[in-house]
Biopython code that builds the backbone (N, CA, C, O; Angstrom):
import numpy as np
from Bio.PDB.StructureBuilder import StructureBuilder

atoms = [
    (1, "MET", "N", (-54.854, -83.745, -83.789)),
    (1, "MET", "CA", (-54.734, -85.136, -84.163)),
    (1, "MET", "C", (-54.557, -85.268, -85.673)),
    (1, "MET", "O", (-53.811, -86.122, -86.150)),
    (2, "ASN", "N", (-55.257, -84.408, -86.417)),
    (2, "ASN", "CA", (-55.183, -84.468, -87.870)),
    (2, "ASN", "C", (-53.778, -84.132, -88.365)),
    (2, "ASN", "O", (-53.290, -84.744, -89.314)),
    (3, "LYS", "N", (-53.128, -83.160, -87.723)),
    (3, "LYS", "CA", (-51.765, -82.793, -88.121)),
    (3, "LYS", "C", (-50.795, -83.938, -87.830)),
    (3, "LYS", "O", (-49.857, -84.176, -88.590)),
    (4, "PHE", "N", (-51.030, -84.639, -86.728)),
    (4, "PHE", "CA", (-50.171, -85.769, -86.380)),
    (4, "PHE", "C", (-50.297, -86.881, -87.416)),
    (4, "PHE", "O", (-49.289, -87.450, -87.835)),
    (5, "LEU", "N", (-51.514, -87.195, -87.832)),
    (5, "LEU", "CA", (-51.729, -88.220, -88.856)),
    (5, "LEU", "C", (-51.087, -87.803, -90.178)),
    (5, "LEU", "O", (-50.504, -88.631, -90.877)),
    (6, "GLN", "N", (-51.194, -86.529, -90.515)),
    (6, "GLN", "CA", (-50.570, -86.032, -91.742)),
    (6, "GLN", "C", (-49.052, -86.158, -91.660)),
    (6, "GLN", "O", (-48.392, -86.499, -92.641)),
    (7, "TYR", "N", (-48.514, -85.879, -90.485)),
    (7, "TYR", "CA", (-47.070, -86.040, -90.259)),
    (7, "TYR", "C", (-46.651, -87.496, -90.477)),
    (7, "TYR", "O", (-45.641, -87.763, -91.127)),
    (8, "LEU", "N", (-47.423, -88.431, -89.935)),
    (8, "LEU", "CA", (-47.110, -89.845, -90.103)),
    (8, "LEU", "C", (-47.178, -90.254, -91.575)),
    (8, "LEU", "O", (-46.327, -91.006, -92.050)),
    (9, "ARG", "N", (-48.173, -89.768, -92.287)),
    (9, "ARG", "CA", (-48.289, -90.080, -93.717)),
    (9, "ARG", "C", (-47.098, -89.528, -94.492)),
    (9, "ARG", "O", (-46.526, -90.211, -95.342)),
    (10, "ASN", "N", (-46.735, -88.294, -94.190)),
    (10, "ASN", "CA", (-45.594, -87.675, -94.871)),
    (10, "ASN", "C", (-44.292, -88.408, -94.549)),
    (10, "ASN", "O", (-43.439, -88.587, -95.418)),
    (11, "SER", "N", (-44.149, -88.825, -93.303)),
    (11, "SER", "CA", (-42.939, -89.562, -92.908)),
    (11, "SER", "C", (-42.851, -90.889, -93.647)),
    (11, "SER", "O", (-41.778, -91.273, -94.111)),
    (12, "ARG", "N", (-43.959, -91.581, -93.756)),
    (12, "ARG", "CA", (-43.974, -92.861, -94.461)),
    (12, "ARG", "C", (-43.663, -92.668, -95.943)),
    (12, "ARG", "O", (-42.940, -93.465, -96.540)),
    (13, "ALA", "N", (-44.207, -91.617, -96.527)),
    (13, "ALA", "CA", (-43.937, -91.336, -97.943)),
    (13, "ALA", "C", (-42.469, -90.991, -98.149)),
    (13, "ALA", "O", (-41.868, -91.395, -99.145)),
    (14, "GLU", "N", (-41.897, -90.256, -97.225)),
    (14, "GLU", "CA", (-40.475, -89.897, -97.332)),
    (14, "GLU", "C", (-39.593, -91.136, -97.221)),
    (14, "GLU", "O", (-38.615, -91.267, -97.958)),
    (15, "LEU", "N", (-39.925, -92.034, -96.318)),
    (15, "LEU", "CA", (-39.156, -93.270, -96.168)),
    (15, "LEU", "C", (-39.238, -94.138, -97.421)),
    (15, "LEU", "O", (-38.302, -94.875, -97.731)),
    (16, "ALA", "N", (-40.332, -94.054, -98.125)),
    (16, "ALA", "CA", (-40.471, -94.828, -99.362)),
    (16, "ALA", "C", (-39.542, -94.296, -100.451)),
    (16, "ALA", "O", (-39.146, -95.043, -101.346)),
    (17, "ARG", "N", (-39.195, -93.015, -100.382)),
    (17, "ARG", "CA", (-38.319, -92.406, -101.396)),
    (17, "ARG", "C", (-36.831, -92.590, -101.093)),
    (17, "ARG", "O", (-35.983, -92.298, -101.936)),
    (18, "VAL", "N", (-36.521, -93.066, -99.906)),
    (18, "VAL", "CA", (-35.117, -93.229, -99.506)),
    (18, "VAL", "C", (-34.478, -94.355, -100.314)),
    (18, "VAL", "O", (-35.087, -95.404, -100.527)),
    (19, "THR", "N", (-33.248, -94.126, -100.759)),
    (19, "THR", "CA", (-32.483, -95.175, -101.418)),
    (19, "THR", "C", (-31.672, -95.889, -100.342)),
    (19, "THR", "O", (-30.658, -95.372, -99.873)),
    (20, "TRP", "N", (-32.121, -97.063, -99.960)),
    (20, "TRP", "CA", (-31.474, -97.800, -98.891)),
    (20, "TRP", "C", (-30.239, -98.512, -99.428)),
    (20, "TRP", "O", (-30.241, -98.967, -100.571)),
    (21, "PRO", "N", (-29.186, -98.616, -98.623)),
    (21, "PRO", "CA", (-27.971, -99.310, -99.084)),
    (21, "PRO", "C", (-28.217, -100.808, -99.207)),
    (21, "PRO", "O", (-29.071, -101.382, -98.532)),
    (22, "THR", "N", (-27.444, -101.412, -100.084)),
    (22, "THR", "CA", (-27.536, -102.865, -100.229)),
    (22, "THR", "C", (-26.831, -103.529, -99.053)),
    (22, "THR", "O", (-26.111, -102.881, -98.294)),
    (23, "ARG", "N", (-27.048, -104.821, -98.920)),
    (23, "ARG", "CA", (-26.398, -105.567, -97.835)),
    (23, "ARG", "C", (-24.879, -105.500, -97.965)),
    (23, "ARG", "O", (-24.168, -105.366, -96.968)),
    (24, "ALA", "N", (-24.386, -105.593, -99.205)),
    (24, "ALA", "CA", (-22.935, -105.537, -99.430)),
    (24, "ALA", "C", (-22.377, -104.170, -99.026)),
    (24, "ALA", "O", (-21.290, -104.091, -98.455)),
    (25, "GLU", "N", (-23.105, -103.108, -99.315)),
    (25, "GLU", "CA", (-22.641, -101.767, -98.941)),
    (25, "GLU", "C", (-22.609, -101.604, -97.429)),
    (25, "GLU", "O", (-21.689, -100.994, -96.886)),
    (26, "VAL", "N", (-23.606, -102.145, -96.752)),
    (26, "VAL", "CA", (-23.640, -102.060, -95.284)),
    (26, "VAL", "C", (-22.472, -102.830, -94.678)),
    (26, "VAL", "O", (-21.822, -102.357, -93.746)),
    (27, "ILE", "N", (-22.213, -104.021, -95.216)),
    (27, "ILE", "CA", (-21.095, -104.833, -94.708)),
    (27, "ILE", "C", (-19.774, -104.118, -94.944)),
    (27, "ILE", "O", (-18.916, -104.101, -94.061)),
    (28, "GLN", "N", (-19.598, -103.527, -96.121)),
    (28, "GLN", "CA", (-18.356, -102.817, -96.436)),
    (28, "GLN", "C", (-18.169, -101.613, -95.518)),
    (28, "GLN", "O", (-17.066, -101.383, -95.024)),
    (29, "ALA", "N", (-19.215, -100.853, -95.287)),
    (29, "ALA", "CA", (-19.118, -99.687, -94.404)),
    (29, "ALA", "C", (-18.840, -100.111, -92.962)),
    (29, "ALA", "O", (-18.082, -99.450, -92.253)),
    (30, "THR", "N", (-19.450, -101.207, -92.536)),
    (30, "THR", "CA", (-19.217, -101.713, -91.184)),
    (30, "THR", "C", (-17.775, -102.171, -91.011)),
    (30, "THR", "O", (-17.151, -101.899, -89.985)),
    (31, "GLN", "N", (-17.247, -102.865, -92.013)),
    (31, "GLN", "CA", (-15.858, -103.311, -91.946)),
    (31, "GLN", "C", (-14.905, -102.121, -91.887)),
    (31, "GLN", "O", (-13.954, -102.126, -91.105)),
    (32, "ALA", "N", (-15.152, -101.107, -92.702)),
    (32, "ALA", "CA", (-14.290, -99.927, -92.693)),
    (32, "ALA", "C", (-14.340, -99.243, -91.333)),
    (32, "ALA", "O", (-13.311, -98.797, -90.825)),
    (33, "THR", "N", (-15.522, -99.157, -90.745)),
    (33, "THR", "CA", (-15.666, -98.534, -89.426)),
    (33, "THR", "C", (-14.929, -99.333, -88.356)),
    (33, "THR", "O", (-14.230, -98.757, -87.522)),
    (34, "LEU", "N", (-15.081, -100.647, -88.377)),
    (34, "LEU", "CA", (-14.403, -101.478, -87.385)),
    (34, "LEU", "C", (-12.886, -101.392, -87.514)),
    (34, "LEU", "O", (-12.179, -101.332, -86.509)),
    (35, "ILE", "N", (-12.386, -101.386, -88.744)),
    (35, "ILE", "CA", (-10.937, -101.260, -88.950)),
    (35, "ILE", "C", (-10.441, -99.928, -88.404)),
    (35, "ILE", "O", (-9.406, -99.875, -87.739)),
    (36, "PHE", "N", (-11.174, -98.851, -88.682)),
    (36, "PHE", "CA", (-10.783, -97.537, -88.176)),
    (36, "PHE", "C", (-10.793, -97.514, -86.650)),
    (36, "PHE", "O", (-9.875, -96.971, -86.034)),
    (37, "VAL", "N", (-11.816, -98.095, -86.040)),
    (37, "VAL", "CA", (-11.904, -98.114, -84.577)),
    (37, "VAL", "C", (-10.747, -98.922, -83.981)),
    (37, "VAL", "O", (-10.134, -98.495, -83.003)),
    (38, "ILE", "N", (-10.451, -100.072, -84.560)),
    (38, "ILE", "CA", (-9.344, -100.898, -84.054)),
    (38, "ILE", "C", (-8.018, -100.160, -84.180)),
    (38, "ILE", "O", (-7.200, -100.197, -83.261)),
    (39, "MET", "N", (-7.797, -99.484, -85.321)),
    (39, "MET", "CA", (-6.554, -98.724, -85.493)),
    (39, "MET", "C", (-6.467, -97.587, -84.485)),
    (39, "MET", "O", (-5.385, -97.301, -83.972)),
    (40, "THR", "N", (-7.576, -96.940, -84.195)),
    (40, "THR", "CA", (-7.596, -95.855, -83.219)),
    (40, "THR", "C", (-7.304, -96.388, -81.820)),
    (40, "THR", "O", (-6.560, -95.764, -81.064)),
    (41, "VAL", "N", (-7.877, -97.524, -81.473)),
    (41, "VAL", "CA", (-7.624, -98.129, -80.160)),
    (41, "VAL", "C", (-6.152, -98.487, -80.010)),
    (41, "VAL", "O", (-5.551, -98.232, -78.966)),
    (42, "ILE", "N", (-5.571, -99.076, -81.048)),
    (42, "ILE", "CA", (-4.149, -99.441, -80.988)),
    (42, "ILE", "C", (-3.280, -98.201, -80.829)),
    (42, "ILE", "O", (-2.349, -98.192, -80.024)),
    (43, "PHE", "N", (-3.580, -97.149, -81.597)),
    (43, "PHE", "CA", (-2.812, -95.905, -81.492)),
    (43, "PHE", "C", (-2.911, -95.324, -80.084)),
    (43, "PHE", "O", (-1.898, -94.959, -79.488)),
    (44, "LEU", "N", (-4.125, -95.239, -79.555)),
    (44, "LEU", "CA", (-4.299, -94.660, -78.223)),
    (44, "LEU", "C", (-3.638, -95.518, -77.141)),
    (44, "LEU", "O", (-3.097, -94.985, -76.171)),
    (45, "LEU", "N", (-3.679, -96.829, -77.303)),
    (45, "LEU", "CA", (-3.020, -97.713, -76.349)),
    (45, "LEU", "C", (-1.512, -97.472, -76.345)),
    (45, "LEU", "O", (-0.893, -97.368, -75.287)),
    (46, "ILE", "N", (-0.933, -97.385, -77.533)),
    (46, "ILE", "CA", (0.520, -97.145, -77.631)),
    (46, "ILE", "C", (0.874, -95.764, -77.085)),
    (46, "ILE", "O", (1.848, -95.619, -76.346)),
    (47, "ALA", "N", (0.086, -94.749, -77.446)),
    (47, "ALA", "CA", (0.359, -93.390, -76.966)),
    (47, "ALA", "C", (0.230, -93.316, -75.450)),
    (47, "ALA", "O", (1.073, -92.707, -74.792)),
    (48, "ASP", "N", (-0.799, -93.916, -74.889)),
    (48, "ASP", "CA", (-1.010, -93.879, -73.442)),
    (48, "ASP", "C", (0.105, -94.607, -72.707)),
    (48, "ASP", "O", (0.618, -94.116, -71.701)),
    (49, "THR", "N", (0.472, -95.763, -73.205)),
    (49, "THR", "CA", (1.545, -96.541, -72.565)),
    (49, "THR", "C", (2.872, -95.780, -72.633)),
    (49, "THR", "O", (3.598, -95.691, -71.643)),
    (50, "THR", "N", (3.174, -95.242, -73.798)),
    (50, "THR", "CA", (4.431, -94.505, -73.971)),
    (50, "THR", "C", (4.484, -93.282, -73.071)),
    (50, "THR", "O", (5.472, -93.063, -72.370)),
    (51, "LEU", "N", (3.426, -92.489, -73.089)),
    (51, "LEU", "CA", (3.417, -91.283, -72.259)),
    (51, "LEU", "C", (3.418, -91.628, -70.770)),
    (51, "LEU", "O", (4.040, -90.933, -69.967)),
    (52, "GLY", "N", (2.724, -92.692, -70.410)),
    (52, "GLY", "CA", (2.736, -93.130, -69.011)),
    (52, "GLY", "C", (4.119, -93.537, -68.558)),
    (52, "GLY", "O", (4.537, -93.196, -67.452)),
    (53, "ASN", "N", (4.837, -94.264, -69.401)),
    (53, "ASN", "CA", (6.194, -94.663, -69.065)),
    (53, "ASN", "C", (7.136, -93.468, -68.997)),
    (53, "ASN", "O", (7.995, -93.408, -68.117)),
    (54, "LEU", "N", (6.986, -92.518, -69.915)),
    (54, "LEU", "CA", (7.828, -91.322, -69.891)),
    (54, "LEU", "C", (7.580, -90.491, -68.626)),
    (54, "LEU", "O", (8.519, -89.996, -68.003)),
    (55, "ILE", "N", (6.330, -90.350, -68.264)),
    (55, "ILE", "CA", (6.028, -89.598, -67.045)),
    (55, "ILE", "C", (6.558, -90.348, -65.814)),
    (55, "ILE", "O", (7.036, -89.732, -64.861)),
    (56, "GLY", "N", (6.466, -91.674, -65.847)),
    (56, "GLY", "CA", (7.008, -92.478, -64.744)),
    (56, "GLY", "C", (8.512, -92.309, -64.609)),
    (56, "GLY", "O", (9.033, -92.290, -63.494)),
    (57, "LEU", "N", (9.224, -92.184, -65.737)),
    (57, "LEU", "CA", (10.671, -91.957, -65.691)),
    (57, "LEU", "C", (11.008, -90.567, -65.171)),
    (57, "LEU", "O", (11.998, -90.385, -64.463)),
    (58, "ILE", "N", (10.198, -89.607, -65.518)),
    (58, "ILE", "CA", (10.458, -88.224, -65.077)),
    (58, "ILE", "C", (10.204, -88.085, -63.587)),
    (58, "ILE", "O", (10.973, -87.439, -62.876)),
    (59, "LEU", "N", (9.139, -88.684, -63.124)),
    (59, "LEU", "CA", (8.787, -88.549, -61.698)),
    (59, "LEU", "C", (9.581, -89.575, -60.914)),
    (59, "LEU", "O", (9.453, -89.653, -59.693)),
]
sb = StructureBuilder()
sb.init_structure("model")
sb.init_model(0)
sb.init_chain("A")
sb.init_seg("    ")
for serial, (resi, resn, name, xyz) in enumerate(atoms, 1):
    if name == "N":
        sb.init_residue(resn, " ", resi, " ")
    sb.init_atom(name, np.array(xyz, "f"), 0.0, 1.0, " ", f" {name:<3s}", serial, name[0])
structure = sb.get_structure()
């Protein structure tokens, strides 16, 4: 039990030393991630549709 309490204390101390991102940084990173995901979805949609149509023409 003593080791567990020490672990919790150490974890809390470590979290206090973390440099947390600002709200603006979080928003910017979220926007970049969403843009990347949307671009990936569009690419995969176009690739899937194109390849599906090509295979349909071959068969």
